[in-house]
C-alpha positions in Angstrom: 90.8 26.6 10.0 89.8 28.8 12.9 88.4 27.1 16.1 86.1 28.9 18.5 85.7 27.8 22.0 82.5 28.3 24.0 82.8 29.3 27.6 81.6 26.6 30.1 78.9 28.8 31.4 77.6 29.5 27.9 77.7 25.8 27.0 75.6 25.1 30.1 73.0 27.6 29.0 72.8 26.1 25.5 72.3 22.6 27.0 69.6 23.9 29.3 67.8 25.7 26.5 67.9 22.5 24.4 66.5 20.5 27.3 63.7 23.1 27.8 62.9 23.0 24.1 62.8 19.2 24.2 60.4 19.3 27.2 58.2 21.9 25.5 58.2 19.7 22.3 57.2 16.7 24.4 54.4 18.6 26.2 53.1 19.7 22.8 53.3 16.1 21.5 51.7 14.7 24.6 48.8 17.2 24.4 48.0 16.0 20.8 44.5 14.4 20.7 46.0 11.7 18.2 48.6 9.2 19.0 52.2 10.0 17.9 54.8 7.2 17.7 58.3 6.9 16.3 59.8 3.6 15.2 63.3 2.5 14.2 64.0 0.5 11.1 63.6 -2.7 13.1 60.0 -1.8 14.0 60.8 -1.0 17.7 59.0 1.9 19.3 61.4 4.7 20.2 58.9 7.3 21.3 55.1 7.4 22.1 53.0 10.3 23.3 50.4 10.2 25.9 47.5 9.7 23.5 49.3 6.5 22.2 49.6 5.2 25.8 45.9 5.8 26.4 45.0 4.2 23.1 47.1 1.1 23.7 46.3 0.9 27.4 50.0 0.6 28.2 52.5 2.6 30.2 55.4 4.4 28.6 57.9 1.9 30.1 55.9 -1.0 28.5 55.5 0.6 25.1 58.9 2.2 24.5 61.2 -0.5 23.1 58.3 -2.8 22.2 58.4 -4.2 18.6 55.3 -3.6 16.4 54.8 -7.4 16.1 54.0 -7.6 19.8 50.6 -5.8 19.5 49.5 -7.2 16.1 48.1 -10.6 15.0 49.9 -12.6 12.3 47.6 -11.5 9.5 48.0 -7.8 10.5 51.8 -8.1 10.8 52.2 -8.9 7.1 49.7 -6.1 6.2 51.6 -3.5 8.3 55.1 -4.7 7.1 54.1 -4.1 3.5 52.8 -0.6 4.3 55.9 0.5 6.2 58.2 -1.1 3.5 56.4 0.9 0.8 57.1 4.1 2.8 60.7 3.1 3.3 61.2 2.4 -0.4 59.3 5.4 -1.8 60.2 7.8 1.0 56.6 9.1 0.5 54.1 9.4 3.3 51.2 7.0 3.4 47.9 8.4 4.7 44.7 6.8 6.0 46.2 3.4 6.5 43.9 1.3 8.6 44.7 -1.8 10.7 43.9 -3.5 14.0 46.0 -3.4 17.2 45.8 -5.7 20.2 45.5 -4.3 23.7 47.0 -6.0 26.8 43.7 -7.7 27.6 43.4 -9.1 24.0 40.8 -6.6 22.9 41.1 -5.5 19.3 40.9 -1.8 18.3 40.9 -0.3 14.8 43.4 2.5 14.2 43.9 4.8 11.2 47.5 5.8 10.6 49.5 8.4 8.6 53.0 7.1 8.2 56.0 9.2 7.1 59.7 8.4 6.8 62.2 9.8 9.4 65.2 11.0 7.4 68.6 12.0 8.7 71.5 12.9 6.5 69.7 11.7 3.4 68.8 8.3 4.5 65.7 6.8 6.2 66.5 5.9 9.8 63.0 5.2 11.0 59.3 6.1 10.8 56.8 8.5 12.4 53.2 7.6 12.7 50.1 9.5 13.7 47.3 7.2 15.0 43.6 7.7 15.5 41.4 5.2 17.2 38.4 4.8 14.8 36.9 1.7 16.4 33.7 3.4 17.6 33.4 5.2 14.3 33.7 1.9 12.4 31.2 0.3 14.7 28.7 3.1 13.9 29.4 2.9 10.2 28.9 -0.9 10.3 25.7 -0.5 12.3 24.5 2.1 9.8 25.5 -0.2 6.9 23.8 -3.2 8.5 20.7 -1.1 9.3 20.6 0.2 5.7 21.1 -3.4 4.4 18.2 -4.7 6.6 16.1 -1.7 5.5 16.8 -2.3 1.8 16.0 -6.0 2.3 12.7 -5.1 4.0 11.9 -2.5 1.4 12.9 -4.9 -1.4 10.6 -7.6 -0.1 7.5 -5.5 0.4 4.9 -5.6 -2.4 4.4 -1.8 -2.4 6.5 0.6 -4.4 8.3 3.1 -2.2 9.6 6.4 -3.5 11.5 9.0 -1.4 12.0 12.6 -2.7 13.6 15.7 -1.2 11.8 19.0 -0.6 12.4 20.0 -4.3 10.8 16.8 -5.6 14.2 15.2 -6.6 14.5 11.4 -6.2 16.4 10.2 -3.1 15.7 6.5 -3.3 13.3 3.9 -4.7 12.8 0.2 -3.9 12.6 -2.8 -6.3 8.8 -2.8 -6.6 8.9 0.8 -7.8 11.1 -0.3 -10.7 8.4 -2.7 -11.7 5.5 -0.4 -11.2 7.0 2.8 -12.6 10.1 1.8 -14.5 12.2 4.0 -12.3 15.8 2.8 -11.6 17.4 4.4 -8.6 21.0 4.0 -9.9 20.0 6.1 -13.0 17.4 8.5 -11.6 18.6 9.4 -8.1 18.9 13.2 -7.9 16.7 13.9 -10.9 13.2 15.4 -10.6 10.5 12.8 -9.9 8.4 14.0 -12.9 11.3 13.5 -15.3 12.1 10.0 -14.1 8.7 8.7 -15.3 8.7 8.1 -19.0 6.2 5.3 -19.6 3.0 6.6 -17.8 0.6 9.6 -17.5 2.5 10.9 -14.4 -0.9 11.1 -12.6 0.7 10.3 -9.2 2.6 13.6 -9.5 -0.5 15.3 -8.1 -0.2 13.3 -4.9 3.5 14.2 -4.5 2.8 17.9 -5.2 -0.1 18.0 -2.6 2.1 16.2 0.0 5.1 18.5 -0.4 2.9 21.7 -0.4 0.7 20.7 2.6 3.4 18.7 4.5 0.6 16.3 5.4 -0.5 12.8 4.5 -2.6 12.0 1.4 -4.1 8.6 1.9 -5.0 5.9 -0.7 -5.5 8.1 -3.8 -6.5 6.0 -6.7 -4.3 6.6 -9.8 -4.8 5.2 -13.3 -1.3 5.0 -14.6 -2.1 4.6 -18.3 1.2 3.0 -19.0 1.7 2.2 -22.7 2.9 -1.3 -21.8 0.4 -1.9 -19.0 -2.6 0.2 -19.9 -4.8 -1.5 -17.2 -2.4 -0.7 -14.3 -4.1 1.0 -11.3 -2.3 1.9 -8.1 -3.4 3.5 -4.8 -0.9 6.2 -3.8 -0.3 7.4 -0.2 1.9 10.4 0.2 3.5 11.1 3.6 6.0 13.8 4.8 9.6 12.7 5.2 10.9 13.9 8.6 14.4 14.1 10.0 15.7 13.3 13.5 14.4 16.6 14.9 11.2 16.4 12.9 12.5 18.8 10.3 10.7 18.5 6.9 13.0 16.7 4.5 10.7 15.8 1.6 8.0 13.2 1.0 7.6 9.4 0.7 5.1 7.9 -1.8 3.8 4.4 -1.2 2.3 2.8 -4.3 0.0 -0.3 -3.9 -0.7 -2.2 -7.1 -4.4 -2.6 -7.3 -4.5 -3.9 -10.8 -5.3 -7.5 -10.1 -7.8 -6.6 -7.3 -9.5 -4.1 -9.5 -9.4 -6.6 -12.4 -11.0 -9.3 -10.3 -13.5 -6.8 -8.9 -14.2 -5.5 -12.3 -14.7 -9.0 -13.6 -17.2 -9.8 -10.8 -18.9 -6.5 -10.6 -18.3 -4.6 -13.9 -22.0 -5.0 -14.8 -23.2 -4.3 -11.3 -21.5 -1.0 -10.3 -19.3 1.9 -11.3 -17.4 3.6 -8.4 -20.2 3.9 -5.8 -23.1 3.7 -8.3 -24.9 0.4 -8.2 -27.0 -1.3 -10.8 -27.0 -4.0 -13.4 -29.9 -2.9 -15.6 -29.4 -2.0 -19.2 -29.9 1.7 -18.6 -27.2 1.7 -15.9 -24.8 -0.3 -18.1 -25.2 2.4 -20.8 -24.4 5.1 -18.1 -21.3 3.2 -16.9 -20.0 3.0 -20.5 -20.5 6.8 -20.9 -18.9 7.6 -17.5 -15.9 5.5 -18.4 -15.3 7.6 -21.5 -15.8 10.9 -19.6 -13.6 10.4 -16.5 -10.3 11.5 -18.0 -11.8 14.2 -20.2 -12.0 17.8 -19.1 -15.4 18.4 -20.8 -18.3 19.9 -18.9 -21.0 17.4 -18.0 -24.7 17.9 -17.3 -26.3 15.3 -15.0 -30.1 15.2 -15.1 -32.6 13.1 -13.2 -35.2 13.1 -10.5 -34.2 13.9 -6.9 -32.6 11.0 -5.2 -31.4 9.2 -8.3 -27.7 9.7 -7.4 -26.6 12.7 -9.4 -23.9 13.6 -6.8 -22.5 10.0 -7.0 -22.1 10.4 -10.7 -20.3 13.7 -10.3 -17.9 12.1 -7.7 -17.4 9.1 -10.0 -16.3 11.5 -12.8 -14.0 13.4 -10.4 -12.4 10.5 -8.5 -12.0 8.3 -11.6 -10.0 10.9 -13.5 -6.7 12.8 -13.4 -8.0 15.3 -10.8 -8.8 12.6 -8.3 -6.4 13.9 -5.6 -7.5 17.5 -6.1 -10.5 19.0 -4.3 -14.1 18.0 -5.1 -16.5 20.8 -4.1 -20.3 20.6 -4.3 -22.6 23.6 -4.2 -26.4 23.4 -3.8 -27.6 26.3 -6.0 -31.2 26.1 -4.8 -30.5 26.5 -1.1 -29.2 30.1 -1.3 -30.4 33.5 -2.4 -28.8 35.2 -5.4 -26.5 37.4 -3.3 -25.4 34.7 -0.9 -24.9 32.2 -3.8 -22.7 34.7 -5.7 -20.6 35.2 -2.6 -20.5 31.4 -2.0 -19.4 30.7 -5.5 -16.9 33.5 -6.1 -16.0 34.8 -2.7 -16.1 38.4 -1.5 -13.8 41.1 -0.2 -14.1 42.9 3.1 -16.9 45.5 3.1 -18.5 44.2 -0.2 -21.9 44.2 1.6 -23.3 44.4 5.1 -21.9 41.6 7.1 -18.8 41.1 5.0 -16.4 41.6 7.8 -13.4 39.9 6.1 -12.2 38.6 2.8 -13.7 35.2 1.9 -12.6 32.5 -0.6 -15.3 31.2 -2.9 -16.1 27.7 -3.9 -14.5 28.0 -7.3 -11.2 29.0 -5.7 -11.5 26.2 -3.2 -12.0 23.8 -6.1 -9.0 25.1 -8.1 -7.3 22.2 -10.0 -10.2 20.0 -9.0 -13.9 19.7 -9.8 -17.0 21.7 -8.8 -20.5 20.3 -8.8 -23.2 22.9 -9.4 -26.2 21.0 -7.9 -29.7 22.1 -9.0 -28.3 24.5 -11.7 -31.8 25.1 -13.0 -32.6 27.2 -10.0 -29.9 29.9 -10.4 -30.9 33.5 -11.3 -30.0 35.2 -14.6 -27.2 37.2 -12.9 -25.5 34.0 -11.7 -26.1 32.4 -15.0 -24.2 35.2 -16.7 -21.3 34.9 -14.3 -21.1 31.1 -14.7 -21.1 31.6 -18.4 -17.9 33.7 -18.1 -16.2 31.1 -15.9 -17.0 28.4 -18.5 -15.8 30.6 -21.4 -12.8 32.4 -19.9 -11.8 30.3 -16.9 -12.0 33.6 -14.9 -14.2 35.3 -12.3 -14.3 38.2 -9.9 -15.0 38.2 -6.2 -18.0 40.3 -5.0 -16.8 43.8 -4.4 -13.6 43.4 -6.4 -12.7 44.3 -10.0 -9.6 42.1 -10.1 -10.1 39.2 -12.4 -8.9 35.8 -11.1 -8.1 32.7 -13.2 -9.2 29.3 -12.1 -8.7 25.8 -13.4 -11.8 23.8 -12.5 -13.8 21.1 -14.2 -17.5 22.1 -14.0 -20.1 19.4 -13.5 -23.8 20.5 -13.3 -26.8 18.6 -12.2 -30.6 19.3 -12.2 -33.9 17.7 -11.6 -35.6 20.2 -14.0 -36.1 20.1 -17.7 -33.5 22.8 -18.7 -34.6 22.6 -22.4 -38.1 23.5 -21.4 -36.7 26.4 -19.2 -34.8 27.7 -22.1 -38.0 27.7 -24.2 -39.7 29.6 -21.4 -36.9 32.1 -21.1 -35.9 31.1 -17.6 -32.5 29.8 -18.5 -29.9 31.2 -20.9 -29.6 29.2 -24.1 -25.8 29.8 -24.4 -25.2 28.6 -20.8 -27.4 25.6 -21.5 -25.3 24.5 -24.4 -22.1 25.3 -22.5 -23.2 22.9 -19.7 -24.7 20.3 -22.0 -21.5 19.3 -23.8 -22.4 15.8 -22.6 -25.5 14.9 -20.7 -25.9 12.0 -18.4 -29.6 11.1 -17.8 -30.2 9.1 -14.7 -33.4 6.9 -14.7 -35.7 6.8 -11.7 -35.6 3.7 -9.5 -39.1 2.6 -10.7 -37.7 2.2 -14.2 -34.9 -0.1 -13.1 -36.5 -2.2 -10.4 -34.2 -5.1 -11.4 -31.4 -3.1 -9.6 -33.3 -3.1 -6.4 -32.0 -6.4 -5.0 -28.4 -5.1 -5.5 -29.2 -1.9 -3.8 -30.9 -3.6 -0.9 -27.9 -5.8 -0.4 -25.6 -2.8 -0.6 -27.5 -0.8 2.0 -27.7 -3.8 4.3 -23.9 -4.1 4.3 -23.7 -0.4 4.9 -26.0 -0.3 7.9 -24.7 -3.5 9.4 -21.3 -1.6 9.8 -23.0 1.6 11.0 -25.2 -0.1 13.6 -23.0 -3.0 14.4 -25.6 -5.6 13.4 -25.6 -8.8 11.4 -28.8 -8.6 9.5 -28.7 -10.9 6.5 -31.3 -9.1 4.4 -35.0 -8.8 4.0 -37.5 -11.6 4.9 -39.4 -13.8 2.4 -42.0 -11.9 0.4 -40.6 -8.4 1.2 -38.4 -8.0 -1.8 -41.2 -8.2 -4.4 -43.2 -5.6 -2.4 -40.2 -3.3 -2.4 -39.8 -3.9 -6.1 -43.4 -3.1 -6.7 -43.3 0.2 -4.8 -42.9 3.3 -7.1 -40.2 5.0 -5.0 -41.0 8.6 -5.7 -37.8 9.5 -3.7 -35.8 7.1 -5.7 -32.6 5.5 -4.3 -32.4 8.1 -1.5 -35.9 7.0 -0.3 -34.9 3.4 -0.5 -31.8 4.1 1.6 -33.8 5.8 4.3 -36.5 3.1 4.3 -33.9 0.4 4.9 -32.2 2.4 7.6 -35.7 2.9 9.2 -36.1 -0.9 9.2 -32.6 -1.4 10.6 -33.3 0.8 13.5 -36.5 -1.2 14.4 -35.1 -4.6 13.7 -33.7 -7.0 16.3 -33.7 -10.1 14.2 -31.7 -11.5 11.3 -34.1 -10.3 8.6 -36.0 -7.1 7.9 -39.7 -7.7 7.9 -42.4 -5.6 6.1 -43.8 -4.1 9.4 -40.4 -2.5 10.1 -40.5 -0.4 6.9 -42.1 3.0 6.7 -45.9 3.2 6.7 -46.2 4.5 3.1 -44.6 1.3 1.8 -46.9 -0.8 4.0 -50.0 1.2 3.0 -49.1 1.0 -0.7 -49.0 -2.8 -0.4 -52.4 -3.0 1.3 -54.1 -0.8 -1.3 -52.4 -2.4 -4.2 -55.4 -4.3 -5.7 -55.1 -6.2 -9.0 -57.9 -5.0 -11.3 -59.1 -5.3 -14.8 -59.4 -2.2 -16.9 -63.0 -1.7 -15.8 -61.9 -1.4 -12.2 -63.5 -4.7 -11.1 -61.4 -6.8 -8.7 -60.0 -10.0 -10.0 -59.5 -13.1 -7.9 -56.0 -14.3 -7.4 -54.4 -15.8 -10.5 -53.3 -19.4 -10.0 -49.6 -20.0 -10.0 -49.9 -22.4 -13.0 -51.4 -19.6 -15.2 -48.5 -17.3 -14.2 -46.0 -20.0 -15.1 -47.7 -20.5 -18.5 -47.8 -16.8 -19.2 -44.1 -16.4 -18.4 -43.3 -19.4 -20.6 -45.2 -17.8 -23.5 -43.4 -14.5 -23.1 -40.0 -16.0 -22.6 -39.8 -14.9 -19.0 -40.8 -11.2 -19.6 -42.8 -10.3 -16.5 -44.3 -7.1 -18.0 -45.7 -9.0 -21.0 -46.9 -11.8 -18.8 -48.7 -9.3 -16.6 -50.4 -7.7 -19.6 -51.4 -11.1 -21.0 -53.0 -12.0 -17.7 -54.5 -8.6 -17.1 -52.8 -8.1 -13.7 -50.2 -5.8 -12.2 -46.6 -6.7 -12.7 -46.0 -6.5 -9.0 -48.4 -9.5 -8.6 -46.1 -11.6 -10.8 -43.1 -10.8 -8.5 -45.1 -11.6 -5.3 -46.5 -14.9 -6.6 -43.3 -16.3 -8.1 -41.5 -15.3 -4.9 -43.9 -17.1 -2.8 -44.5 -20.2 -5.0 -41.3 -20.8 -7.0 -38.6 -19.8 -4.5 -37.9 -20.4 -0.9 -34.8 -18.2 -0.9 -34.5 -15.6 1.8 -33.2 -12.3 0.7 
């Protein structure tokens, strides 16, 4: 064997280089952001970098030579021993091992360790550990978990269904009430499109979600009839709101579903025979109209509404729209009698820039504005033959052209028409197209004048009193004694609209608790003064005694019209006399 000797000066250089390398190694280790520690097999610390000193709040002199048990509690000691023993036995590193350490002041910190065996000459002589202080992260995670738990508890306890979706309409989360209302289960449906998660209903609330996502604005209290096969009566009010992030970035939408089934059921039970949507009346004719409207709301058929001015044709049109599947889409009304032919054509279909003098820019028409919703063609009997022809094309082909443009545009609109004219007579006279008439009159709703349903007048008076009490901040209880029969005897040529204006007129003048006759418009007062009760020959008749009126009512089973004919007096006299004699109730 040959021995080589190293010169003293060379040996000195090697030692210095080794020391320099050690110092560089130590500087690198000390500059690590994570703690680095070495242990012997007995668990004593043999080396710790600067990050470990900072983490443990101890000096190097305190820490080097310290046994691991000195900065752990009893429970953690056993936990740590098992982990290091596993590394010793398997000789495999252990990553993401979490435990507590105790600082000098007794404070606990949470560290995450990666432990690896230190091997020399084939045997384990100790351990190396890289530590990260994750105390603050764990606190944030716990705070976030606690916050989510509280939020889930709150959302789980509210009576409204809450649905969150992303910008693509995919489900993010739902609460417990949603599972009851919509049969949507978050653990199954999260991540799937909202429309695909609903399997037991008509998916009518999809329109609210679509509108919220497209407009990025709130859609409030949209009534939705769910048509669930297992709960066909279910009705909800849906509010859609944009879902915003920390920096107000648009992240999706939140739907809030309020179950109105019981409330609607109770209201229906109390008022089913008295009103439909905003239409009020309990007379037989109105009941027949309610039944017809209920059948028409969810149908796409064209409807013609006829009746005198002021009978509430627009209310019927709105009831058809807002009671159906298009309720959250636009409702657009056009008064066809208020515009000339050229202006009406532009108003309905829009125009392009330069189409005519004064067309300075492109304009969207009412049909386009009502796309996916409903359009009311009010006073359809006044439109010209040209407009009739264009409307016929819209009804037949669902297409139209803007004024000054040859491009055909498709539109999906439910058309509702109304008129105070006899269209059938206009067809006979050649003033209205027969083919358009039959296209419009798929179903006709004929509204009776107010004079033919005077029994509805008390309900209407009560309704308008509530309305104007809110508007004028008053507490008027109704009309004074003797006024209601006079109102019921007035012919109301302007129908419900005239009644509304008459009551508002009285509200403006009234300072008391009841509306008196002298506060109503002069035509009503004059009609009362000139309302004489006469025989057929025109001779005045003296007032009929109350006993005779009672006897006539008994003979006619309470039918006031028959009793009036039997006595030879006006029916309005019956109302006045029985109000004054038989009842002391104030309306």
